[in-house]
N, C-alpha and C positions, 0 to 999 in steps of 0.2 A: 504494500500500500504506500501511496505517496505521503511523505511526511513533511518535506520542505521542497517547495516548488521554485525552481529557477525560472526567470522570465523566458528563457529560451525553450522551455518545455512545460508550458502551463497545462495542467491536467484538466481534462474534461471528463468527469466521472458520471456515467449514466445513473440516474436514480433507480431505474429498474422497477419491477412490480413490488408491491408492498404487502405485508401480512396485515390485513385489516381486521384483526381480531376485535370483536366488540363494536365495530363501526356499522353504520347503516350503509352497507356496501353499495346498494343500488342507487343511492341518492346522488352520487357523483360529487366532485369537488365544488366548493362554494365559488361564486363569482369573485374574481379579483378586481377590486375597484381601486383606482389610483386617486388618492386624495391627499397629495402632498400640500403643505408640509405636515409631518408627523411630529408632534410637539410634546415634550415632557419637561416638567418643572419640579425642582426640589433642591435639597441641600446636599452638597457633595463634600467629601473629605479632601483636605489639602494638607501637604506635608508640614506646613507652618502652623496648623490649627485654625487658620482663618477660613472656616468651613462656610462658604457663602452659598446663597441661593443662586441657582443657575437655571437658565432656559436653554434646552437643547432641542434643535429642530433638524430633522432629516428632510432635506429639500429635494433630494433625488437619489435614486439608486439605479444606475444605468449599466446595461450589459452591452459592451462593444464586441468587436471581433477579437480583441486582445485581453481586455480586463473587465472587471466589475468596478465601476467608478461611483464612489459615494460622495455626495455633496451635503454638507451640513453647516449649521450656524450655532454659535454659542453666545449667550448674553449673560453677564453677571450683573446682579441687581445691587450689590453692595461694594464698598470700597476695599481694595487690596493695598498692601504696602509691601515692597520688596518682592523678590522672586518667589513664586509658588508653583508647586507641581500637583496636578490632579492625581489622586491615589487610586483611581478606578482601574480595573483590569484593562488589558489591551483591547482595542476595538476588534470585535469578532462577529462574523456572520455565521449563523447556524441554520442549516436546513433541518427543521424539526421533524421532517418525515423520515429522512435517512440517517440523521445524526452526523452528517458531514459538517466540519467546521473549517472556516477560512479566516486567516488574518492578513494584515496589510503587508504590502511590499516594503522592505527595508533595504538600505544600502549596506555596504560592508562595515560602516561605522555604527549601524543600528539606528540610523535616522530614517524617518518616514519619508517616502516619496509622496508627491502631491504638493500641498501648500508648504512653502519653504519657511523655516524659522529665519527671521532677518539676520540674526547673529550666528546662525549655524550651530546653536547649542540646544535646539529642541524647545526653546522658550519663545513665547509670543507676547506682544504687548497687549495688555488688557486695560480697558477704561470703563468706569462705572456707567452702566446703561448703554454701552456701545456694543453693537453686534459684530462679531468676527466671522468671516466666511472661510470655509475650509474645503479642500478636495483631498480625497484619499483613494488609493488604488488597492484592489484586492484581486486574487486570481479570478479568472472568468468562471462564473457559475455555470453548471450544466444547463442545457436548454430546457430541461424538464422542470427546473426549479422556478416557480412563479412567485413565491413569497419566502421570506426569511425572517428569522428572529435576530435582532441586533442587540448585543450586549457590549458594555464598555463605556457608556456615557457616565457611569456612576449613579444613574437614576433607575436602575432595574432593567428588566428585559423588555425590549420594545418589539412586540409580536406583530406579525401580519404586514411587514413592510414589503410592498410589491416591487418586483424587478422589472424595469422597463428596458425593452430592446431598442437600441438606437444604432444607426449606421456609423455615426462618429460621435465622439464626445464633445462636450460643450467647449466653446473657445475659452482660452485663458483670460483671467481678469485683465481688463484694460487699465493701464496705469496703476498697478497695485501700490497701495499707500501704507501698508503695514510698517515698512522700514522708516517712514517719515514721522511716526508717532510712538517712539520707544519709551518716552518718559511720561509719568503721570501728569506733569504740568503742560503737556503738549497733546491734548486730545484732538481728534478730528472734528471738523465742523459739525454742528448739530444735524442729526439725521443721516450722517454719512457712515457707512459700514467700513470696517477694516478689511482689506483684501491683501493677498500675498502672492508673490511670484509662484508659478506652478512648475514643478519638476517631475517630468514623467519618468517611470522606471527605466533605469539603465541596464546595461548588460550584467552588472553585478547584483541586480535586484533578486531577492529571495522572499518568499512568503510562506509562512508555516501553514500546513494543512494537517488536519487530523480527524479524529472521530470522537463523538461523545461516548464515554465508557460508563456503562451503568452496572449497578450491582444490586441484586435482590437476594435475600437470605431467608432461610427457614431452618427448622430444627433438623431436617433431613438433608437438605442440599442448598447450594447457592448457584446462581447463574450470573456470569459476567459477560456482557456483550461489548465488544470493541471493534468497530468497523464491521467487516464481513465475517468476523470470527466470534465464536461463542465458546465459552468454557462452562461446563456443568461440573461443579465440585460436590462430591458426596462426602459428607462429614464422617470422619473415621470412627467416631464413637458408636455409630450404628453399623460399622463395616467389619471390624476385626477385634478380637480380644487382644489384650496387651501382648506384644512380642510374638504375634501370630500373623501368618499370611492366609489363614483359612477363613473364608467368609462365614459369618454367623447366619442362622436361618433368616433373621430379619434383613440382613444385608443382601442375601440372595433375592429376596422380594424387591428390594430397592433397585437392584441392578436390572431385574426383569422389567420394572416400570420405566427405568431409564432407557432401556432398549426401545420401548414404544415411543418415547419422546424423541430419541435419536432418529428412528426411522422416519418420523414425521418432519424433522427439521434439517437433516444433513442435505447439503446441496448434491443432487444426483450427478452433476457434472464434475464434482470434486469430492468423491465419496471416501475420503480418508478420515478415519477417527483415530486420534492418538490418545491412548490410555496412559495417564501419567500418575505415578505414585510419589507421595511425599511423606516425610516423617517429621516428628518434632526434633528438638535439639538434644535429647538425652542419648548418650552413647557416642561411639566413634563415627566419624564420617564414613569409613569403609563399611561398617556394619549397617548403618542406615541406608547407604546407597544400595546394598544388596537386598535389604528388607523392602525398600520401596519398589524395586524391580519385581520381587516375588509377589507383592501385593497387586501390582499392576497386571502381572501375568495371570493371576487368579481371576481378576475381574475381566480381563480380556477373554479368557476361555469361556466364562459363563455368557458374556455378551455375544460371543460368536454363535453360541447355541441358540440364543434368543432372537438375534437380529437377522439371521439368515445370510444368504450370499449377496454379492453386489457391493460389499464394503471392504476397504483395505484397513485392517486393524493393526496399528503400530503400538509399541510399548516403549515407555521411557521411565526411568527411575531417577528422581532428582534429590532423593535423600532429604537432608536438612537444609539444602542450599537456597530454597525459595520460601521462607516463612512469610505468611501474610499477616501475622500478629506478633507483637513484640513479647518475647518470653523473658522471665526473670523479674517481672514486676508484681504488683499486688494481685493481679488477675492471672498469675502464671498458669494455673491449672486450665482455665478457659482458653488461654492463648495457645498452650500446647495442644489442646484438643482441636482447636481451629487449624493448626498447622498439619496435623495428621489427617491426610485426606487423599482421595483418589479423584482424578479429574478426567473428563472427556473433552477434548479440544477438537473443533471441526469448523469448517466453513458452512454457514447456514444457508438454507434455501429461501430466497426472497419471493418465490413465485406463487405459492399457494395463498388463497384467500380463505378466511374463516368466517362463516356466517354467524349471526347473532345467536342462532339456535344451537350452535355447537358448544358442548360443555367446555368450560375453562378449568383446566387441571390446576388446582391451587395447592398441591401438596409439596411444593418446593422444586419439583421437576418441571412442572408445566409453566414455570415463569419464563421458559424459553419462548413461550407464545407471546410475541411482542405485540402490544396493544397500540394501534395507531389510529388516531382520528385526524381530521384535517387541521391545517395550521390555524391557530387562534387569530381572529381579527384584531386589529389594533385597538387599544383603549388606553387612555391615560388615567383611568379610574381603577384603583386596586380593589374596589368593592367595600362592603360594610365591614366593620370590625366584628369578628365572630367569637373571639376569646382574647383575654388579656392576662398578663402575668407581671410579676415585679421581682427584681433581684438587685439588692444593694444600691437602691436609688436609680435603677434603670427600669423603665416601663416597656414591656413588650406588648404590641398589638398584633393580632393575627388576622389576616384577611382570608377569604375563600381561596382554595386551591383551584387552579385554572388549567384545563387541558390545552396542550399545544403540540399537535402531532403525536410523537411517541413519548411525550413527557408531560409532567404537570409542574406548573410554576407556583411556588409558594412565595407570597409577599408578606413581609414582616416590617413593622415600624418600631424603631427603638428611640426612646426619649430619655435624655439625661435629666432627671428631675432634681439633681443636687446642685451644689454651688461650685463644684470643682470639676475639671475634666476627669474622665474616667474611661478605662478600657476594660469592659466586661470579659470574663473568661467564658466563652460560649461553646468551645469545641475542644477537640483533642482526643487522643486515643484512649484516655482513661474514661471517656464518657460511656462507652459500651465495652464491658469486660470481654476481652478476647476478640473484639471486632477487628475487621481488616483495617490495618493502620492507614493504608493509602486512602481509604474512603472516609476516614475520620479527620483528615487534615483540613486546615482552613478554619476561620473563626465561626462559620456556620456548619462545619463538618460534623459537629456533634448532633445535628438534627437528623431525625429519621421519620419516615411514615410507616405506620403499622396498620395492617389489615386485621382487625380483631378476629374475624371469623376464621381466616386461613392461617393466621400467624406469620404471614409474609412481612418482611421488613425491607423497606426501600430506602437506600442510602442516597445522599446528595451525589449527583453524577459528577464525573470528572471529564475534562477534555484531554485526550491523549495525543501528544504531538511527536511521539516516538523518542527513542534513545533515553527513556526514563524521564521525559519531560511531561509533567502533568500540570493542569490548571483546574482549580475547583470551579464547577459550574454554579458559583454562588458569589455574591458580592462580599468582599472582605469588610470586616468591621474594624475600624481604627479608633483613635481616641474620640470619645463623644464629648462635645463641648456642652457646657451648662445650658439648659433650656432649649437645646436644639433637638429636632426630630429628624431621623434619617429613615428613608425607605430602602429596604434591601430585599433581594430575592435569592432563593435557593431552588434548584431544578432537580427533579427526581424522575426516574423511569415511571411511566404511567401504569396504573393498575387496569384490570379489565373494565370494559365499558359499564358493566352493571354495578361497579363499586361507586357509590355516591357519597360516602363519608369515610374518613380515615382518622386514625389517632396520630397526633403529632407528638413525638418525643423531642422537646425543645431544649435539650441539654440540661443545664442547671436550672432553667426556668421551670422544669417539670414536664408533666404529661397532660395533654389537652385532647379530650375525646370529641368525637362527632364534628370534625372539621369538614365542611362541605366541599365536594369536588364538583366544579362547574364545567359543563361542556358547552363551548360557544355555539 
């Protein structure tokens, strides 16, 4: 899969057919209406603590023969002093149907192509009440993509942004004036916007591409989806006795059910299933390597009996080399149990459609059934407050969960009700004992969604850019200034369409039941 796209080889990835489990398949996609600008207002984090109110407007998202070009405007309503940097995540376009993600083209120095920083340092002049106009370049989106979700403004996820096809991009700004107004005492004339010279991507331009990586967990198994590859992990506590490679009777039944799931989901054009054994960190590396191979072989043999011909079954033993939970801490027992596992890794089949009448397997193996609705239309309204919490002078307000393609977006408001700046502890691997550390990172990484009836737990999604580079699909929480309210989002893999309410585990804020899930 493409992880970093040079300008000379911009990837065009076909979206392909989608697994529309839980959708009203016959309705077809909603009409895409272009209603630019798409405007969002709110308070954003700055590295100096001058967290100002900002208006962010997407004024165009155009697909040319070479790029996707984004046009946007920013206006700050309050005064700044000195250099400030916005602490929001990098600008990112997400196809919510396929989970493909795209970031801006950068040069060899890491500076963005498009609107040039007047001093070449990545900073731009800002004046109270003056609008800055910007241009940015992304990899060309596949022709099938008609709407995307934009993140990186610092104001949450902006869903339903339409992609406009154009023969050529807009002309560069005439007489850009940004370099003429670099100091606060030299604002532009009233009513005049700041514009900047435009720099198109050069030969050294690269843009990160990746996939949304989702993780869904149960007592029996977990499923990780990353791009076109899926990994079903069977928890070892139900698989083997200690120091044994013989399957327990319960484990045999789990493998038989897994065979049914695999037969339904493995891509018939790439029918390779790799059975991977893992151990915890007790014992020597050589002993664990051998034990992990023996366990994988045992599972492979039973799987071969159940799944039938037409598949290429491979075996790997990785011993203690790839733990997913940190051992040696206060939750050591749970962490070691999480690390003792057997996995099935395969390329999934995107072609079948699942009707609403088909049963949704919610035992921890059926989470491989990816639930996809249509992209959520744009809105600047997070909805009513459905629950509240309080922690050490920080108030949490919870808004309804909102479906967007294969994901649900959680919107949360945080208000510092105290007199001093504060940084709440919201996430971390100690939030869920033995939980996968990768999906607990980030200040909202301690949040999960629980389906009370099935027991499935949905973690905050990650964006995987390859080579061990991940970015949380959630806004980071920085220092909260007194009396300031911040709106943040966290994105999770979507549950089945019939699920209308979920329980939110909001880290140290506690557990909130009956949070509604809205389908646009």
